[in-house]
TORNUBA-609421 format. One line per 5 residues: number of its first residue (from 1); their letters; for each residue x, z, y negated of C-alpha. Coordinates in nm, 3 decimals. Each point is the difference from the previous one (the first is absolute). Layout:
BEGIN
NUM> a> X Z Y  ...
//
This chain:
BEGIN
1> mrivr> 1.124 3.672 -3.410  0.159 0.129 0.326  -0.091 0.360 0.111  0.291 0.198 0.154  -0.166 0.304 0.206
6> glsvr> -0.270 -0.006 -0.247  0.209 0.025 -0.300  -0.063 -0.293 -0.276  0.350 -0.192 -0.041  -0.127 -0.074 -0.370
11> klspt> 0.020 0.360 -0.073  0.370 0.059 0.111  0.324 -0.100 -0.151  0.243 -0.198 0.175  0.204 0.304 0.086
16> llvla> -0.266 0.204 0.110  -0.147 -0.287 0.185  0.326 -0.041 0.208  -0.014 0.396 0.074  -0.371 -0.019 0.075
21> iagcr> 0.053 -0.275 0.264  0.325 0.160 0.129  -0.189 0.348 0.039  -0.316 -0.167 0.167  0.194 -0.139 0.283
26> snndl> -0.101 0.140 0.339  0.238 0.111 0.248  -0.159 -0.258 0.212  0.177 -0.267 -0.213  0.334 0.149 0.069
31> ntrps> 0.171 -0.200 0.293  0.059 0.281 0.252  0.158 -0.048 0.317  -0.250 0.010 0.288  -0.019 0.306 0.212
36> fvtsa> 0.070 -0.157 0.319  0.337 -0.131 -0.120  0.242 0.273 0.018  0.314 -0.209 0.117  0.254 -0.154 -0.220
41> ivttp> -0.132 -0.337 -0.166  0.267 -0.260 0.006  -0.039 -0.327 -0.193  0.219 -0.298 0.010  0.013 -0.308 -0.201
46> ydgns> 0.056 -0.352 0.159  0.096 -0.285 -0.220  -0.164 -0.278 0.192  0.331 -0.164 0.077  0.241 0.171 0.197
51> ddllt> -0.287 0.212 0.140  -0.368 0.013 -0.067  -0.331 0.164 0.119  -0.154 -0.270 0.212  0.279 -0.143 0.232
56> gglgr> 0.286 0.263 -0.033  0.206 -0.247 -0.182  -0.027 -0.254 0.289  -0.231 -0.248 -0.160  -0.236 -0.224 0.175
61> sglaf> 0.307 -0.160 0.170  0.111 0.320 0.127  -0.354 0.095 0.172  -0.063 -0.338 0.166  -0.007 -0.040 0.361
66> fapap> 0.332 -0.121 0.076  0.162 0.232 -0.262  0.243 0.270 0.176  -0.069 0.365 -0.050  0.221 0.177 -0.272
71> gfvna> 0.276 0.192 0.129  0.184 0.313 -0.095  0.338 0.110 -0.078  0.005 0.244 0.274  -0.275 -0.045 0.238
76> aapta> 0.000 0.369 0.135  -0.020 0.175 -0.379  -0.221 -0.266 -0.203  -0.058 0.062 -0.362  -0.337 0.066 -0.142
81> gelrr> 0.026 -0.328 -0.163  0.093 -0.179 0.292  -0.291 0.156 0.176  -0.243 -0.072 -0.249  0.096 -0.375 0.018
86> laiyq> -0.039 -0.039 0.354  -0.325 0.193 0.001  -0.130 -0.240 -0.250  0.141 -0.277 0.222  -0.165 0.139 0.328
91> nyral> -0.330 0.077 -0.143  -0.072 -0.320 -0.187  0.070 -0.194 0.301  -0.180 0.216 0.210  -0.341 -0.079 -0.168
96> vdttt> 0.000 -0.367 -0.089  0.132 -0.298 0.167  0.312 -0.116 -0.190  0.049 -0.340 0.149  -0.054 -0.284 -0.245
101> aggyg> -0.217 -0.188 0.200  -0.227 0.291 0.051  -0.044 0.042 -0.375  0.281 0.205 -0.114  0.115 -0.118 -0.336
106> vlygp> -0.265 -0.268 -0.029  -0.336 0.183 0.019  0.155 0.355 -0.074  0.324 0.177 -0.034  0.202 0.138 -0.295
111> nidvq> 0.044 -0.344 -0.159  -0.383 -0.075 -0.008  -0.125 0.105 -0.351  -0.347 0.152 -0.059  -0.161 -0.336 -0.040
116> gndtl> 0.120 -0.113 0.345  0.289 -0.203 -0.155  0.372 -0.046 0.159  0.204 0.160 -0.287  0.327 -0.150 0.200
121> degki> 0.164 0.338 -0.064  0.081 0.293 0.227  -0.266 0.226 -0.125  0.180 0.314 -0.072  -0.185 0.260 -0.231
126> agdet> 0.182 0.242 -0.221  -0.154 0.327 -0.076  0.028 0.386 0.099  -0.050 0.150 0.341  -0.098 0.377 0.028
131> lafdd> 0.009 0.222 0.299  -0.159 0.326 0.083  -0.156 0.208 0.295  -0.373 0.075 0.002  0.014 0.352 0.125
136> ggtgq> -0.092 0.295 -0.192  0.312 0.190 0.095  -0.083 0.074 0.375  0.257 -0.263 0.132  -0.254 -0.042 0.281
141> vnatm> -0.125 -0.339 -0.141  0.259 -0.158 -0.230  -0.194 -0.331 -0.031  0.234 -0.246 -0.183  -0.172 -0.151 -0.316
146> mvqvp> 0.161 -0.283 -0.186  -0.099 -0.157 -0.339  0.131 -0.341 -0.103  -0.037 -0.099 -0.366  0.093 -0.352 -0.064
151> asfdp> 0.152 -0.092 -0.322  -0.315 -0.211 -0.068  -0.232 0.292 -0.010  -0.199 0.007 -0.301  -0.119 0.363 -0.103
156> kspci> -0.273 -0.173 -0.224  -0.160 -0.148 0.293  0.094 0.228 0.281  -0.058 -0.069 0.381  0.124 0.187 0.324
161> vtgts> -0.018 -0.116 0.345  0.030 0.219 0.298  0.234 -0.090 0.297  -0.061 0.225 0.278  0.213 -0.078 0.296
166> sgsrg> -0.102 -0.193 0.281  0.034 0.141 0.346  0.198 0.304 0.000  0.263 -0.162 -0.212  0.219 0.168 -0.276
171> vygai> -0.075 -0.023 -0.360  0.081 -0.377 -0.038  -0.249 -0.095 0.252  -0.224 -0.201 -0.232  0.260 -0.159 -0.217
176> atage> -0.092 -0.351 0.139  -0.383 0.062 -0.056  -0.154 0.200 -0.261  0.361 0.055 -0.138  0.088 -0.368 -0.090
181> wglkh> -0.344 -0.047 -0.137  0.004 0.301 -0.232  0.373 -0.102 -0.102  -0.081 -0.341 -0.106  -0.310 0.102 -0.202
186> gcava> 0.195 0.251 -0.204  -0.186 0.283 0.178  0.166 0.333 0.091  0.018 0.041 0.396  -0.075 0.333 0.125
191> ytdkg> 0.132 0.027 0.379  -0.015 0.269 0.250  0.101 0.032 0.363  -0.312 0.234 0.018  0.158 0.260 0.195
196> sgmgv> 0.081 -0.206 0.316  0.291 -0.187 -0.120  0.377 -0.014 0.121  0.122 0.358 0.075  0.177 0.023 0.319
201> hdlag> 0.158 0.328 0.129  0.266 -0.049 0.241  -0.034 0.331 0.196  0.324 0.018 0.194  0.194 -0.060 -0.317
206> ntvnr> -0.239 0.160 -0.241  0.019 -0.267 -0.256  -0.309 -0.128 -0.222  -0.063 -0.256 -0.282  0.020 0.060 -0.366
211> idgtr> -0.247 -0.176 -0.240  0.238 -0.272 -0.076  0.073 -0.067 0.375  0.317 0.152 0.041  0.044 0.266 0.273
216> adavt> 0.112 0.366 -0.009  0.007 0.307 0.196  -0.324 0.121 0.020  0.104 0.357 -0.131  0.181 -0.140 -0.298
221> aggas> -0.296 -0.253 -0.071  -0.249 0.280 0.008  -0.310 -0.081 -0.208  0.163 -0.318 -0.092  -0.042 -0.134 0.356
226> tftas> -0.305 -0.282 0.039  -0.077 0.191 0.329  0.164 0.264 0.211  -0.168 0.098 0.321  -0.175 0.340 -0.006
231> lsdtd> 0.210 0.161 0.274  0.200 0.294 -0.048  0.373 -0.014 0.071  -0.028 0.154 0.354  -0.333 -0.192 0.101
236> rasfd> 0.206 -0.320 -0.109  0.296 0.084 0.205  -0.221 0.092 0.306  -0.169 -0.339 -0.027  0.317 -0.178 -0.042
241> vrrpn> 0.120 0.151 0.335  -0.313 -0.117 0.169  -0.041 -0.325 -0.179  0.337 -0.087 -0.138  0.081 -0.256 -0.264
246> rfavk> -0.364 -0.044 -0.105  -0.137 -0.063 -0.354  -0.298 0.145 -0.193  -0.199 -0.253 -0.204  -0.186 0.067 -0.302
251> hahsr> -0.332 -0.170 0.058  -0.018 0.115 0.342  0.144 0.345 -0.027  -0.064 0.121 -0.346  -0.294 0.200 0.151
256> qnpek> -0.193 -0.084 -0.341  -0.232 -0.282 0.131  0.130 -0.193 -0.314  -0.295 -0.263 0.040  -0.260 0.227 -0.107
261> dwgry> 0.185 0.031 -0.340  0.097 -0.343 -0.076  -0.279 -0.053 -0.270  0.144 0.326 -0.150  0.352 -0.120 0.001
266> tlhav> -0.099 -0.340 -0.149  -0.209 0.176 -0.285  0.309 0.228 -0.068  0.216 -0.334 -0.001  -0.227 -0.094 -0.297
271> efafy> 0.025 0.314 -0.176  0.377 -0.003 0.019  -0.012 -0.365 -0.142  -0.202 0.115 -0.301  0.276 0.283 -0.043
276> vlnek> 0.297 -0.232 0.029  -0.153 -0.254 -0.227  -0.083 0.232 -0.296  0.361 0.150 0.043  0.133 -0.341 -0.076
281> fgeht> -0.285 -0.130 -0.254  -0.183 0.330 -0.118  0.051 0.132 -0.342  0.298 0.231 -0.048  -0.097 0.300 -0.200
286> ssgtm> 0.143 0.361 -0.091  -0.264 0.137 0.284  0.117 -0.256 0.273  -0.120 -0.340 0.107  -0.333 -0.072 -0.074
291> rtihp> -0.191 -0.230 0.219  -0.083 -0.345 -0.133  -0.105 -0.168 0.334  -0.309 0.144 0.154  -0.251 -0.055 0.290
296> grtiv> -0.274 -0.184 -0.091  0.181 -0.191 -0.246  0.231 -0.140 0.255  -0.074 -0.282 0.276  0.083 0.182 0.339
301> iaasv> -0.049 -0.186 0.316  0.043 0.180 0.321  0.175 -0.255 0.237  0.212 -0.057 0.301  -0.051 -0.100 0.375
306> snggg> -0.055 0.141 0.329  0.054 0.385 -0.029  0.049 -0.042 -0.357  -0.323 -0.189 -0.030  -0.174 0.273 0.161
311> aalaa> 0.172 0.248 -0.235  -0.141 -0.197 -0.283  -0.342 0.040 0.121  0.063 0.362 0.065  0.123 0.053 -0.332
316> aeqdt> -0.300 -0.177 -0.169  -0.242 0.217 0.188  0.186 0.321 -0.100  0.067 -0.107 -0.353  -0.204 0.280 -0.211
321> qglis> 0.240 -0.050 -0.316  -0.112 -0.387 -0.075  0.344 -0.108 0.038  -0.066 -0.316 0.223  -0.174 -0.318 -0.142
326> gvvag> -0.026 -0.212 0.296  0.139 -0.031 0.354  0.150 -0.276 0.219  0.036 0.073 0.378  0.178 -0.227 0.197
331> epqvq> -0.041 0.021 0.378  -0.071 0.373 -0.041  0.056 0.242 0.270  -0.321 0.224 -0.107  -0.238 0.203 0.234
336> vapta> -0.355 0.069 -0.065  -0.287 0.115 0.228  -0.185 -0.314 0.042  -0.336 0.004 -0.190  -0.084 -0.378 0.016
341> tihrg> -0.072 -0.256 0.241  0.253 -0.278 0.002  -0.137 -0.361 0.100  0.228 -0.307 0.058  -0.193 -0.346 0.004
346> gvava> -0.293 0.193 0.037  0.086 0.223 0.298  0.100 0.365 0.005  0.370 0.033 0.069  0.105 0.179 0.322
351> asgks> 0.165 0.294 -0.208  0.058 0.121 -0.315  0.122 0.306 -0.208  0.227 0.145 0.276  0.263 0.261 -0.122
356> lfdyv> 0.380 -0.142 -0.004  0.104 0.217 0.262  -0.299 -0.108 0.238  0.070 -0.361 -0.042  0.369 0.014 -0.013
361> tyadl> 0.030 0.197 0.331  -0.238 -0.249 0.152  0.217 -0.269 -0.120  0.308 0.160 0.147  -0.172 0.032 0.325
366> yqaca> -0.108 -0.377 0.032  0.234 -0.227 -0.214  0.294 -0.035 0.237  -0.244 -0.109 0.279  -0.186 -0.228 -0.233
371> thaaa> 0.311 -0.219 -0.035  -0.066 -0.123 0.350  -0.333 -0.139 -0.106  -0.066 -0.377 0.017  0.017 -0.021 -0.376
376> ysgll> 0.381 0.043 0.026  0.058 -0.230 0.272  0.286 -0.255 -0.086  0.087 0.183 -0.289  0.375 0.133 -0.021
381> pvalg> -0.010 0.371 -0.084  0.310 -0.069 -0.230  -0.229 -0.216 -0.213  -0.282 0.282 -0.026  0.238 0.275 -0.090
386> ppfda> 0.293 0.224 0.072  0.145 0.007 0.385  -0.262 0.107 0.237  0.029 0.102 0.351  -0.266 -0.182 0.196
391> taaaa> 0.059 0.170 0.333  -0.046 0.347 -0.159  -0.321 -0.128 -0.166  -0.130 -0.111 0.333  0.081 0.334 0.153
396> rctsl> -0.216 0.147 -0.282  -0.283 -0.214 0.118  0.046 0.125 0.367  0.019 0.358 -0.124  -0.323 -0.031 -0.198
401> kakgl> -0.163 -0.133 0.310  0.111 0.287 0.189  -0.124 0.242 -0.235  -0.346 -0.191 0.001  0.038 -0.105 -0.340
406> ltatt> -0.001 -0.384 0.106  -0.220 -0.150 0.268  0.142 -0.327 0.058  0.260 -0.058 0.280  0.275 -0.257 -0.122
411> taaqg> 0.224 0.028 -0.300  -0.140 -0.311 -0.153  -0.350 0.131 0.034  0.091 0.348 -0.120  0.161 -0.142 -0.310
416> deals> -0.322 -0.185 -0.059  -0.189 0.337 0.044  0.223 0.192 -0.232  -0.041 -0.255 -0.262  -0.369 -0.012 0.040
421> rlnqy> -0.019 0.394 -0.031  0.217 -0.010 -0.321  -0.265 -0.264 -0.181  -0.280 0.224 0.134  0.166 0.288 -0.154
426> gweaq> 0.012 -0.181 -0.346  0.287 -0.233 -0.022  -0.119 -0.369 -0.130  0.100 -0.292 0.227  0.209 -0.114 -0.286
431> snllh> 0.255 0.288 0.107  0.021 -0.076 0.366  0.345 -0.147 -0.038  0.138 0.287 -0.199  -0.016 0.282 0.273
436> lshfs> 0.334 -0.111 0.142  0.168 0.030 -0.350  -0.128 0.318 -0.076  0.083 0.152 0.334  0.337 -0.137 0.041
441> syatp> 0.120 0.099 -0.373  -0.142 0.324 0.133  -0.214 0.049 -0.307  -0.306 0.093 0.216  0.208 0.254 0.210
446> aiavt> 0.187 0.168 -0.288  -0.324 0.030 -0.215  -0.170 0.151 0.316  0.283 0.262 0.032  0.050 0.079 -0.370
451> yanay> -0.374 0.062 -0.074  -0.063 0.221 0.321  0.267 0.224 -0.141  -0.105 -0.011 -0.374  -0.387 0.055 0.068
456> arasv> 0.095 0.288 0.243  0.228 0.152 -0.238  0.266 0.002 0.281  0.341 0.149 -0.041  0.294 -0.234 0.132
461> addlc> 0.055 0.284 0.262  -0.357 -0.071 0.137  0.103 -0.292 0.198  -0.347 -0.141 -0.031  -0.096 -0.218 0.296
466> gysfa> 0.397 -0.005 0.078  0.124 -0.219 -0.300  0.296 0.064 -0.206  0.215 -0.195 -0.242  0.396 -0.067 0.085
471> mvdga> 0.263 -0.251 0.002  0.099 -0.118 0.330  0.291 -0.113 0.189  0.075 -0.324 0.234  -0.226 0.158 0.257
476> ntpqa> -0.279 0.064 -0.254  0.055 0.392 0.029  0.013 0.208 -0.294  0.350 0.041 -0.192  0.149 0.187 -0.288
481> vsata> 0.030 -0.161 -0.351  0.344 0.051 0.018  0.043 -0.237 0.323  0.065 -0.292 -0.179  0.077 -0.126 -0.330
486> anqss> -0.330 -0.218 -0.008  -0.205 0.326 0.054  0.170 0.151 -0.308  -0.047 -0.291 -0.205  -0.360 -0.020 0.120
491> laqif> -0.073 0.342 -0.115  0.174 -0.015 -0.308  -0.209 -0.310 -0.120  -0.344 0.099 0.163  -0.161 0.054 -0.331
496> aigtg> 0.063 -0.364 -0.090  -0.076 -0.142 0.356  -0.241 0.225 0.167  -0.371 -0.053 -0.002  -0.087 0.373 0.050
501> vppms> -0.158 -0.063 0.337  0.258 -0.042 0.300  0.124 -0.210 0.167  0.175 -0.083 -0.315  0.384 -0.098 -0.026
506> tiqli> 0.181 0.166 0.278  -0.260 0.274 0.014  -0.225 -0.029 0.306  -0.299 0.094 0.157  0.090 0.212 0.314
511> ndnaq> -0.224 0.090 0.290  0.127 0.336 0.096  -0.209 0.004 0.312  0.134 -0.288 0.162  0.081 0.015 0.359
516> ngptr> 0.362 -0.061 -0.053  0.046 0.245 -0.293  -0.067 -0.040 -0.357  0.034 -0.395 -0.081  -0.091 -0.255 -0.247
521> dqvsq> -0.357 -0.025 0.018  -0.024 -0.363 0.044  0.202 -0.020 0.316  -0.057 0.337 0.137  -0.109 0.082 0.348
526> gqagv> -0.360 0.114 0.052  -0.180 0.112 0.307  -0.077 -0.359 0.075  0.338 -0.138 -0.090  0.084 -0.188 -0.352
531> dyntd> -0.343 -0.053 -0.144  0.063 0.079 -0.382  -0.077 0.370 0.089  -0.357 -0.015 0.096  -0.014 0.374 0.061
536> gvlcl> 0.106 0.076 -0.345  -0.251 -0.233 -0.161  -0.283 0.154 0.219  0.089 0.326 -0.151  -0.030 -0.144 -0.344
541> rslst> -0.315 -0.133 0.091  -0.128 0.335 0.138  0.054 0.142 -0.334  -0.252 -0.214 -0.156  -0.249 0.009 0.272
546> gtdaa> 0.018 0.335 0.122  -0.009 -0.109 0.344  0.270 -0.115 0.265  0.018 -0.359 0.128  -0.269 0.079 0.285
551> gaplt> -0.222 0.138 -0.276  0.025 0.355 0.054  -0.021 0.224 -0.272  0.307 0.152 -0.113  0.082 0.367 0.039
556> gaald> 0.233 0.281 -0.119  0.309 -0.121 -0.211  -0.083 -0.371 0.062  -0.348 0.071 -0.177  0.171 0.209 -0.294
561> rsnav> 0.229 -0.291 -0.064  -0.300 -0.257 0.014  -0.217 0.236 -0.231  0.295 0.020 -0.249  0.043 -0.372 -0.022
566> kagsn> -0.367 -0.025 -0.046  -0.021 0.232 -0.289  0.313 -0.163 -0.177  -0.196 -0.326 0.058  -0.286 0.119 -0.174
571> evlrt> 0.186 0.112 -0.269  0.078 -0.332 -0.128  -0.354 -0.155 0.002  -0.088 -0.145 -0.328  -0.337 0.017 -0.201
576> arlrg> 0.010 -0.372 -0.101  -0.177 0.155 -0.308  0.185 -0.198 -0.311  -0.255 0.116 -0.274  -0.011 -0.351 -0.171
581> iptil> 0.388 -0.072 0.000  0.044 -0.381 0.050  0.158 -0.058 0.338  0.141 -0.276 0.177  0.078 0.000 0.383
586> vqgra> 0.192 -0.290 0.147  0.073 -0.031 0.377  0.084 -0.272 0.274  -0.247 -0.039 0.241  0.274 -0.025 0.257
591> dalvp> 0.148 0.350 -0.087  0.100 0.148 0.347  0.168 0.310 -0.125  -0.312 0.111 -0.214  -0.316 -0.194 0.118
596> vnhas> -0.229 -0.110 -0.260  -0.277 0.141 0.186  0.137 0.366 -0.017  0.140 -0.049 -0.348  -0.133 -0.227 -0.280
601> raylg> -0.324 -0.094 0.124  -0.080 0.353 0.087  0.112 0.161 -0.312  -0.198 -0.286 -0.191  -0.320 0.101 0.173
606> ankva> 0.098 0.360 -0.035  0.028 -0.035 -0.395  -0.328 -0.208 -0.036  -0.191 0.289 0.177  0.177 0.246 -0.190
611> dgegs> -0.034 -0.132 -0.342  -0.255 -0.264 0.032  -0.044 -0.369 0.049  0.113 -0.060 -0.356  0.340 0.168 0.018
616> ptvyy> 0.285 -0.229 -0.134  0.194 -0.009 0.311  0.065 -0.332 0.139  0.186 -0.105 0.306  0.187 -0.333 0.059
621> evena> 0.048 -0.041 0.383  0.274 -0.288 0.062  -0.014 -0.202 0.300  0.321 -0.066 0.222  0.183 0.276 -0.199
626> qhfdt> 0.147 0.328 0.167  0.168 0.325 -0.081  0.388 -0.090 0.003  0.078 -0.289 -0.188  0.371 0.024 0.085
631> flsfp> -0.107 -0.090 0.359  -0.079 -0.338 -0.129  0.340 -0.092 0.038  -0.057 -0.032 0.396  -0.051 -0.361 0.055
636> slstr> -0.322 0.022 0.196  -0.153 0.259 -0.240  0.055 -0.200 -0.313  -0.197 -0.287 0.134  -0.296 0.244 0.087
641> yvplh> 0.000 0.238 -0.305  -0.003 -0.022 -0.358  0.163 0.257 -0.246  -0.239 0.268 -0.136  0.253 0.085 -0.293
646> pyvmq> -0.123 -0.299 -0.219  -0.343 0.135 0.002  0.086 0.375 -0.084  0.192 -0.141 -0.302  -0.315 -0.197 -0.088
651> gldlm> -0.207 0.327 0.042  0.222 0.175 -0.255  -0.051 -0.301 -0.247  -0.372 0.018 0.062  -0.024 0.373 -0.084
656> yarlk> 0.263 -0.006 -0.293  -0.236 -0.256 -0.162  -0.294 0.192 0.078  0.130 0.297 -0.179  0.181 -0.174 -0.255
661> ngaal> -0.266 -0.249 -0.111  -0.329 0.091 0.179  0.054 -0.329 0.239  -0.257 0.023 0.284  0.149 0.057 0.349
666> ppsqv> -0.084 -0.266 0.250  -0.258 0.134 0.260  0.101 0.093 0.363  0.088 -0.291 0.213  0.198 -0.139 0.285
671> vrttp> 0.288 -0.214 -0.127  0.041 -0.305 0.222  0.378 -0.092 0.070  0.198 -0.253 0.197  0.313 0.098 0.175
676> rsnsf> 0.298 -0.239 -0.020  0.056 -0.273 0.256  0.350 0.142 0.075  0.246 0.266 -0.122  0.206 -0.262 -0.220
681> tqist> -0.308 -0.129 -0.203  -0.001 0.123 -0.355  -0.320 0.238 -0.037  -0.228 -0.063 -0.311  -0.311 0.071 -0.135
686> anvpp> -0.186 -0.255 0.225  0.100 0.261 0.282  -0.066 0.306 -0.206  -0.280 -0.105 -0.259  -0.079 0.267 -0.274
691> issap> -0.282 0.246 0.017  -0.306 -0.189 -0.104  -0.190 0.122 -0.322  -0.314 -0.177 0.139  0.027 -0.010 0.382
696> vaadl> -0.253 -0.202 0.197  -0.275 0.196 0.157  0.138 -0.031 0.362  0.320 0.187 -0.109  -0.178 0.288 -0.176
701> itfas> 0.057 0.346 0.134  -0.341 0.197 -0.095  -0.125 0.363 0.032  -0.374 0.068 0.050  -0.215 0.256 0.196
706> gtvsv> 0.306 0.189 0.117  0.178 -0.306 0.143  0.315 -0.169 -0.101  -0.036 -0.376 0.096  0.314 -0.214 0.044
711> p> -0.014 -0.380 0.062
//
C-alpha cells in the first residue's frame, strides 16, 4: 500500500485518487522558468544530417586539419546559421589536434564511439539546441546559455554534462571536449560562455553582437546585445575623438569581473538544462508542465577545460542545491590561496599557488627574452609556433637588463637567466620550449591585458597601461572598420572567429603610448625601440606587485589601479571545499599557460586541507602534455609533447562509471607518456597509455601532513 501525503490509497476510489494526487502536487513540481532567464528562449531542432549538434553539419571530415572553413553567401552579412557553423568549426579545432597522425579520427573525434571504436561515419548527432541569456533582466550580464539535447537522450536514465567555455570563448567554446563526450553518451550538455564570451562593441560604428552572433546597432539591439560598453553617447563620442576606431570587448570591459561568477553561471546553466529537459519530457497537465527529471535523480557532471575547468570547480564549491554529482576539470585555470606544501621528487617546488595575474604578468615580462636561451639554440622558430621577431625579443632582454631585472650581459646569457627565472617562478622544465609559442601567438600578452582590465573593472575609456583594441592599416596604425571589405567581413564574423581576447582576427592589441603614435603592440616603438612594448608590460606587472620596476611602492593613481586589480583578483579565489563531491583533476606537467604548481597541484593540496585527506578528489598529471593541443600541429612541438585531450575524455569515462555503477576512481598518479618520433608517425596508446587503475608506487601522487608529493 502506497501513501500519498498521509492518505491511504486503499481508502480512495480511482477518481478520488487522481484528484488527490493532482491536488497534492506542490508548486515545486511545476516546471517554472528560472528567474535569471528573462530573455526569449529559442529552440532549434537539427536533423543530424544536413546539420547537427556536434559538427554543425560538417561531420568529422569537415572539422579535420586540412578541411577548409565553411563560407558565407555574403561574407559581410552572414546569417545566424552560417555563423553557428563557422563557430563550431573554429572552436572545435582550437581545442584539439585535428591531424590524423595526432589522434583525430583514430583515438578521438566525432567518429569514435563511447567504446573507442571507429564507427567509420561522420559522427553527426541529431537533437535540439536551446539558447537564452542568463541575466535576470538588467542587461548588464547577458551570459549566453545553451542546452543541447541529443536525440539519444533517455529521460528514464537522465544525465547532464556542463560545457562552460574555455578561455574567453563564446558559447560553443567547449564543443570539442565536454560537449562531444556528453552528446555521445546521450547526455544533455549545459553550456555557458560564463559572462566573458564573444561580445564586441564597435565604438565608432556603435554596433554590437546579438545572441546568435549577428550584429546590430547598439540602440536597436538594446537588451538583446551580448555586450554594450557602459558609456553614455556623449562619453563614447568623446572617447572616439581621443581614440578613434576602437573596440570594447566583453571580458575586458564589462566592468563585471565575470570570473568571480563563473561558478554561478555554470550552476545556472545546469538549472536551465533541467528546465529545458522538463519542458521537453515533463508531464503536461492543465496546471502546466510537471517536472519528471530532478536533481538528485540525474547524473550531473560539471566538466570542461582551462577556464571552463576552473568554472566547474567553482560551481561544485558553490552548489547548495545538490545539482552536481561529480566534477572533471581538465587543465583548470583555478586560483586558491595556497594552504599545502608541494614536493616533487621529495624536494619542495620553487613556487606554488600564485594568482593568475601574478604569474601571467611575470611570463609576459620574461618569455620573449627566454627564447634566446640555449634550450632554443638550433631550433627554427617557425617549428615552435607562430611567426616571431627574434630581434625584438633580444631587445626585450636588453631592456630588462637596463631596468635591473636581469643581470647577465650577453643576449644568450640573458635568455638563460630569463628561462631560469620562469622555472623558479613555478614553470616545470618540461614547458621550457613552449614559451616561444605562447608569447608569439600573443596568448600571454593578450591574457595579461584582458585580465588587468577585468580585475580592475576598468572602462574601455580608462586606457589601462596604454592598451586598446583596434583594426590596423598597412602601417600598423588604427583604422576604421569601413576602410576595407576585409575589416567589415571580419567584424561581421567576429562571433565565429573571435576568441574573446584580442588579438583576434583583424582586431589587434594597440600600444597607445608608442613613441611613433598608437601602433600595433607587437611592432610599436617604445623608449628603447621595438622591444615588444616593455614599458606597457612593466606597467601591467606593477599592477600585480604594487611597485615600479625599481621596486619603489606605487603612489597616487597608479596605486589606486593596482589596488583595484588586487581586489578583483582576490574576488576569484576559490575555497577548494567540495564537500565530498567526487572530483577528477587532469593536467599536463608541461602546461606553460597555467603551470601545474599554481593550478591543479595547489588545488589538490587546498582541497585535502579543506575537506580532509580522505576527500574523493584525485589528480592525474600527464607527462609531456601541455595546454594547447592544437599547437601540436607545429612539427617540433608534436615530437616533444602529447595531447591531453584523451586523458580528459578518459577522466569523464571514469567519473561516469563511478556515478553510474559505483566503480572506484584510480588513485592520483603521474601518467608516463612517450612523444612520437616524428610528426608523421601515427600516435597510439603506446604514446598515450591509459590512466592506470593500479599505478606503481613510483607513480603515485600522495597527500600527507599538509604536503602534496608528486613523483
